[in-house]
N, C-alpha and C positions, 0 to 999 in steps of 0.2 A: 400311463407314465406321465409324470408331471415335470415340466421343464421350467426352470426359473432363470431369469436374467437379472444381472445386477446392474443397477443404474448408478452412475456416478453423480453424487450430489454436488450442486453448485452452491458454494457458500457465498454469502454477501458480507462476511466479516473480514476484517483485516488484522494485521499484527504490527505492533511497535516493539522494536528490540534494540539492543545496544550493549555497550560495555561501559562499566563504571571504573574509572581510573583516578589516580591522584595526580598531582602536579608533575611527578617524576615518571608518569606513565606506568606506574605499578598498578596491577589490577586490584580492585577492592571487592573481596568476597563478602557475602552475607549482608549486603546493604539493601535497605528497603527503598524501592522506587515506587512512587505514587503516580498513577496515570489517571487523569481526570478528563472525562468528556465535558467540554465547556458548555455544550448546549443542554445537557441533561443534569450536570452537576454530580454525576456518578463517578466515584473513585474506585480504582482497583489497585491493590498493593501486590507487588511481586518482589522477590529477593534475588539478588545477584548470586550466581553460583560460584564455585571455587575459582573459575577463570574470570570472574567479574562480569559475566554476561547475564543480562536480564531479558525476558521475553514475555510480553502480554499478548495473548492470542484471543481470537473471537471478539474483537472490538468493532462496534458499529461505525459506519461512515460518519465523519464529522471532524471538528477541531478538538485537539487535545492539549492538555498541559502535562508535561512530564517533570516531576519534582523529586529531588533526592536530598536527604539531610542525614548527616552522620556526625557523631561526637567528635569535636575538635576541628570540624570543617565548616565552611560557609554553606548555606543552603543554596542549591543550584536549581533554577527553574527555567525550563524551555517552554515557551508559550506558542500557541497557534501552530501546532503540528497538524497538518492536514492529512487525513487518512480516508481513502476511498475504498470501495468494496474490493475484496481480494488483493489488497495492496500490502506489501511489507515495507515498513518505513524504519530506517536505522537512525537513532539519535543517541550518539555516544555522549556520556556525561563525565566531565572532568572536575573532580573535587579539588578545592583550593583550601589550604590550611588557613584557619581563622576562627573567629568567634561564631557560635551558632546563631547569634543575632544578626550577623552580616549575611547579605543575600547577593547572589549573582543571578541576574535575569537575562535570558537569551530569547529573542524572538526568532522563531524558525522561519527559514526561507523555503520557497518551493523547491522540492527535490528535482534536479535536472536529469540525473541519471540514477536509476535504481541499481545499486551494486549487489543486492541480495539475491535477485533472480534474473534470468534472462528474458523474463516475460515483458512484452510490450503491451501496454493496456491504456485505455482511455475511458472516460465517462462522458456521456453526452446527455445534457438535460433536455427535457421536453421543449423548453423554450428555444434551445439551440436547434433542435430538429425542425421546429415550426419556422425558424428563420432561414432554413435552407431554401434555395431556389426550387420551385416546383416543376422544373423541366425534366425530372428523372423519368417522366412518362414517355419522353421522346426516345428513350433507350429501349422501348418495347415492353416495359414492365412497370407495375405500380408497387412492386414488392419492397417493403422497408429494408430487406436484406441487401438491396442494391446500395444502400447507404454505407454498408460495411466497406466498400471500396475506398471510402474517404478516410478511414481510420488509419492511424500511424502503424507502419509495419506490415500492412496487408498489401500483397502484390498479386497481380493477375497473371495467368498463364495464357498460352496461345488459344485455348478454347473458351476464354472468358470466365473461367472458374477462378475462385480466389483461393490463395494458398496462405499457409502460415509463413511468417518471415523466415527466410533462410532454408525452408524445406521445399524442394521442387520435385519430389518423387510422387508416384501415383498414390501411395498410402497416406500421404500427408494432406490430401485434399479435404477441404471443409466446405460445407454448404453446397455440395454437389446436388444439382437438380432442385434447388430451393427457389430459383427464380422462375 
């Protein structure tokens, strides 16, 4: 008898999504939204659905430009949209009536709160890890998993195990026995 187990794949791709509306907040269906990876120069086109929503999935980590242009409206461009692995970023686009030769440019700011998911996440570069104090060995371990305690939203329980944010039951434990 052969037993198989399914493994859940961990994606390193992210998603940019949003809603296209006009100045009166009416949704704009069937509008082409161009999403360009600024580092690679690769552009993906998606269309807004009947509710004006667009979604571009499986995008690499990086900076993006989101552009929309429609007949009778000014071109709207949102630059420097930062996307990290497994992140969902919302960028709503508001079209303004005008000539197609006119442009509206917006520079994206860092997203403080992700309203699309309840996930709390962070990315740590190798340079940031090397810059951490090396006294984690005083805690009785040299495991890099000990660094997880310093990530946003990770809380410890009375046994020194780390839990997901907001979940304190036995079934939610992660990293059991990894140190």
